[in-house]
C-alpha positions in Angstrom: 24.9 7.0 -0.8 21.5 5.8 -2.4 19.3 5.8 0.8 15.5 4.2 0.7 13.8 5.0 3.5 10.4 3.0 4.1 8.3 4.9 6.8 10.1 7.9 6.3 7.1 10.4 7.0 6.8 9.2 10.1 8.2 10.3 13.6 11.5 8.3 13.4 11.4 8.2 9.3 11.3 12.0 9.0 13.8 12.4 11.8 16.1 10.7 9.7 15.3 12.5 6.7 15.9 15.8 7.7 19.3 14.2 9.4 20.2 13.1 6.4 19.7 16.2 4.8 21.1 18.2 6.7 24.2 16.5 7.4 24.8 14.4 4.9 25.7 14.2 0.8 23.5 11.0 0.3 20.1 11.0 -2.2 17.1 9.5 -0.2 13.9 8.3 -1.4 11.4 7.8 1.0 8.0 5.5 0.5 5.7 5.5 2.6 2.2 4.4 2.4 0.8 7.5 4.3 -1.3 6.2 7.2 -3.1 8.1 10.0 0.8 8.6 11.6 2.6 9.6 8.8 2.6 13.5 7.7 4.1 14.9 5.1 4.5 18.0 6.6 7.3 16.9 8.8 9.6 16.7 5.4 8.3 20.5 4.4 11.7 21.6 5.4 13.8 19.3 3.0 11.0 18.1 0.1 13.1 20.7 -2.0 15.7 19.3 -1.7 17.1 18.0 -5.1 19.1 15.0 -2.7 15.5 13.8 -1.5 12.4 12.2 -3.2 9.2 10.7 -2.4 7.3 8.2 -3.3 3.8 6.8 -2.2 3.8 3.1 -1.5 2.5 0.3 0.6 5.7 -2.5 1.7 3.1 -5.2 1.0 2.6 -4.4 -3.4 5.9 -6.5 -4.1 5.7 -5.5 -7.9 5.6 -1.4 -6.6 8.5 -2.3 -4.8 10.5 -3.6 -7.6 10.1 -0.6 -9.8 11.0 1.4 -7.0 14.4 -0.2 -6.3 15.2 -1.2 -10.3 14.4 3.1 -10.5 16.3 4.5 -7.8 19.3 2.4 -7.7 19.7 2.3 -3.6 23.4 1.3 -2.1 21.5 0.8 1.1 17.8 0.7 2.6 16.4 1.5 6.2 13.7 0.2 6.9 11.3 2.3 9.4 7.7 1.0 7.9 5.6 0.1 10.3 2.7 0.2 12.8 4.1 0.9 15.7 1.5 2.1 18.5 1.3 -0.5 21.3 -2.5 0.4 22.3 -3.7 0.1 18.5 -2.2 -2.8 18.5 -4.3 -4.7 21.5 -7.6 -3.9 19.0 -6.3 -3.8 15.6 -3.6 -6.8 15.5 -4.2 -7.2 11.9 -2.8 -4.5 10.8 0.4 -5.3 12.7 0.4 -8.8 11.2 0.1 -7.3 7.6 2.6 -4.1 7.7 5.5 -5.2 10.1 5.8 -9.0 9.0 4.0 -9.6 5.9 5.2 -6.3 4.7 8.9 -6.6 5.9 8.8 -10.0 3.8 8.0 -8.8 1.0 10.5 -5.9 1.1 12.9 -8.3 1.9 12.4 -10.8 -1.2 11.9 -7.8 -3.3 15.7 -6.6 -2.2 17.0 -9.7 -2.2 16.0 -9.9 -6.5 17.5 -6.2 -6.9 20.5 -7.3 -4.7 21.4 -10.9 -6.5 21.8 -9.1 -10.3 23.9 -6.0 -8.7 27.8 -6.1 -9.3 29.7 -8.1 -6.7 31.7 -5.1 -6.0 28.2 -3.4 -5.4 26.5 -6.8 -3.4 29.1 -6.1 -1.0 28.8 -2.5 -0.7 24.9 -3.1 0.0 23.3 -2.6 3.1 19.9 -3.6 4.5 19.0 -2.0 8.1 16.0 -3.3 10.0 15.1 -0.2 12.5 12.9 -2.3 15.6 12.2 -2.0 19.2 13.8 -3.0 22.6 10.3 -4.4 23.2 10.9 -7.4 21.2 13.1 -8.6 24.7 9.8 -8.2 26.7 10.1 -6.9 30.4 12.7 -6.1 32.8 12.4 -6.9 36.2 13.8 -3.6 39.1 17.8 -4.6 37.7 19.9 -5.2 34.6 19.5 -3.8 30.9 18.7 -5.4 27.6 21.8 -6.2 25.2 22.4 -7.4 21.9 22.1 -11.1 23.3 19.0 -10.7 25.7 16.5 -13.5 24.3 13.1 -12.0 22.6 9.8 -12.3 24.6 7.8 -10.0 23.1 4.0 -9.2 25.2 1.9 -7.9 23.3 1.1 -7.9 19.5 3.2 -4.9 18.3 6.4 -6.1 20.0 5.4 -9.5 18.6 5.2 -8.3 15.4 8.5 -6.4 15.6 9.9 -9.6 16.8 8.9 -11.8 13.5 10.2 -9.0 11.6 13.4 -9.3 13.4 13.9 -13.0 12.6 13.3 -12.6 9.0 16.0 -10.0 8.3 18.2 -12.1 10.4 17.6 -15.6 8.1 17.6 -13.7 5.2 21.2 -12.7 5.9 22.0 -16.3 7.0 20.4 -18.0 4.1 20.6 -16.0 1.7 23.6 -13.5 2.2 21.5 -10.3 2.5 24.1 -7.7 4.1 21.6 -6.5 6.6 21.8 -4.8 10.3 19.5 -4.6 12.7 18.9 -1.8 15.7 16.6 -2.3 18.4 15.8 1.4 20.2 14.3 2.7 23.3 11.7 4.9 23.4 11.5 7.8 21.1 10.8 11.2 21.9 10.9 14.8 19.9 9.3 17.1 17.6 7.1 15.5 14.9 5.9 12.6 17.2 1.7 12.0 16.4 0.4 12.7 19.7 -1.1 9.6 20.7 2.5 9.0 22.2 3.1 9.5 26.0 5.3 12.5 26.1 3.6 14.9 23.1 -0.3 13.3 24.4 0.7 15.1 27.9 1.9 18.1 26.6 -0.5 18.8 24.6 -3.5 17.7 26.8 -1.5 20.2 29.7 -2.0 23.3 27.7 -5.3 22.4 26.9 -6.0 21.9 30.3 -7.4 18.0 29.8 -6.5 15.2 31.8 -3.3 13.5 32.1 -3.9 9.9 32.2 -1.1 7.9 33.3 -1.4 3.8 33.0 -1.7 1.9 36.5 0.5 3.3 39.1 3.0 5.3 36.9 5.9 3.3 37.9 6.4 1.7 34.7 9.9 2.1 33.3 10.9 3.4 30.2 14.5 4.5 28.7 14.1 7.7 26.9 15.9 8.6 23.6 15.6 11.7 21.8 14.9 11.1 17.7 17.7 13.4 16.6 20.3 10.6 18.6 18.8 7.9 17.4 19.1 9.5 13.6 22.4 10.0 14.1 22.7 6.4 15.7 21.7 4.9 12.5 23.5 6.4 10.0 26.6 5.8 11.7 25.2 1.5 11.8 24.4 1.8 8.4 27.7 3.2 7.5 29.9 1.4 9.9 28.0 -1.6 11.5 28.7 -5.5 10.5 26.3 -7.3 8.3 24.5 -10.0 10.9 24.9 -7.9 13.6 22.8 -6.4 16.2 23.1 -3.1 17.8 21.5 -1.6 20.7 20.2 1.9 20.6 19.5 3.7 24.1 19.4 6.9 25.5 20.8 6.1 29.1 17.5 8.1 30.3 15.3 6.0 32.8 12.4 7.4 33.9 8.9 5.9 35.5 6.2 7.5 33.5 4.5 9.4 36.6 8.3 10.9 37.1 7.9 12.1 32.9 4.6 13.1 33.3 5.5 15.1 36.4 8.6 16.8 35.0 6.6 18.0 32.0 4.0 19.3 34.3 7.1 21.4 36.0 8.3 22.3 32.6 4.7 23.9 31.5 4.8 25.3 34.7 7.3 28.0 33.9 6.4 28.3 30.0 2.6 28.9 30.7 2.1 30.0 34.7 -1.5 31.2 33.9 -2.0 27.5 33.5 -0.1 26.4 36.6 0.1 23.9 38.5 -0.8 21.6 35.6 0.4 18.2 38.2 -3.6 18.6 39.2 -4.8 17.4 35.9 -3.0 14.0 36.4 -5.3 10.8 37.0 -4.5 7.4 37.1 -6.0 5.2 34.8 -6.9 1.1 34.1 -3.6 -0.6 32.9 -2.9 -1.1 29.3 -3.5 -5.0 29.0 0.0 -6.9 29.1 1.9 -3.8 30.6 5.4 -4.4 30.0 7.2 -3.2 33.7 10.7 -1.8 32.3 13.1 -1.4 29.6 16.5 0.2 29.6 19.4 -0.4 27.2 22.9 -1.2 27.2 24.3 0.5 24.4 27.7 -0.3 25.2 28.3 -2.2 21.9 27.0 0.6 19.8 29.2 3.4 21.3 32.7 0.9 22.1 32.6 -0.6 18.5 31.1 2.5 16.2 31.9 5.4 18.3 27.9 6.8 18.9 27.2 8.7 21.9 23.4 10.4 22.7 24.5 14.6 22.6 20.8 15.1 24.6 19.9 14.0 28.0 16.6 13.9 29.3 16.1 17.4 30.5 17.7 19.4 27.3 15.9 16.9 25.1 12.4 17.4 26.5 13.1 20.9 27.1 13.1 21.2 23.4 10.6 19.2 22.9 8.0 21.1 24.9 9.2 24.3 23.5 9.0 22.9 19.5 5.0 21.9 20.4 4.2 25.2 22.0 5.6 26.9 18.7 3.9 24.6 16.2 0.6 24.1 16.6 0.3 24.8 12.9 1.7 21.1 12.7 -0.2 19.0 15.6 -3.5 21.0 15.7 -4.8 19.3 11.9 -4.0 15.7 13.7 -6.0 16.5 16.5 -8.9 18.0 15.1 -9.3 15.4 12.4 -7.0 12.0 13.3 -7.0 11.6 16.7 -8.3 14.2 19.7 -6.8 12.7 22.3 -9.1 9.7 23.8 -8.2 6.5 25.2 -6.9 3.7 23.0 -6.3 -0.1 23.4 -9.6 -0.9 25.3 -10.5 -4.4 25.4 -14.1 -5.3 24.7 -16.6 -4.0 27.8 -13.3 -2.4 29.6 -13.8 0.6 31.3 -12.0 3.5 30.5 -10.7 3.8 34.2 
């Protein structure tokens, strides 16, 4: 395949690009705007491959998209370009509307123009995969799982923008026949994740002896998915998924936020015993507005129909992740020094830090 990946310099996008270069013979064009969370250093292991290319572009720029599609001639598109941090969406929602909704619309229209002029056989083989989130489903109670039939009920500006994008993708399939697929994943973690997210933030703060802030009472539950398992799932969906279908991707690793942080502290105690116990750094802070209580994914459709299953447990994945961050200061230190130093995000006007 010739796969155009939008947002390929981000966390999940770069993992997908590395997976495609390492485990397939496909060619990849990575199209990324290079916002604060993008990092070309995440592509360093593959950037010399003759099957890999990069172009800086904004998915809201239709003319640029048209030109890229015409020159690269993809047989598939994986759409990962998005503003993705809930806290930032609370205080800066316009960027989420522009990129996640308007950008998806512009990409769909450019794709439709390109796809409609392909020969019939190539039109049938073409695929467009929208990579979304379980947050579009809203919040679960103590029991139950999100399935592909769960009604959308987003709580944050971020999840609302992703829900809107999903609806656009499905509408372009039903109205125009564009062969689209949608995946909704649980919380990703692993190497190369921007340090504003929970797991890398806790690892780096613990390493530096800084506070480990946990929202509210720490009992919010997330299902954790190792990013390489997710990249493999996306490739399977792209290759074998049925157009018009949605596939949920989860790690089957439900943990409360405080359990995640406590496990990080325990592993850090073993790796850096001189600064143990790291759990002494845990601090409970005022909760995030609209904080969903629990997410949990039912991946049985993906497992049963397409044969995917996660290879990493939470323990093995977290161990790999911590070891990577402790060994790759050259990757994350410039981000901590120049883009994000670990400060609290998502505070409303007048809201105090704790």
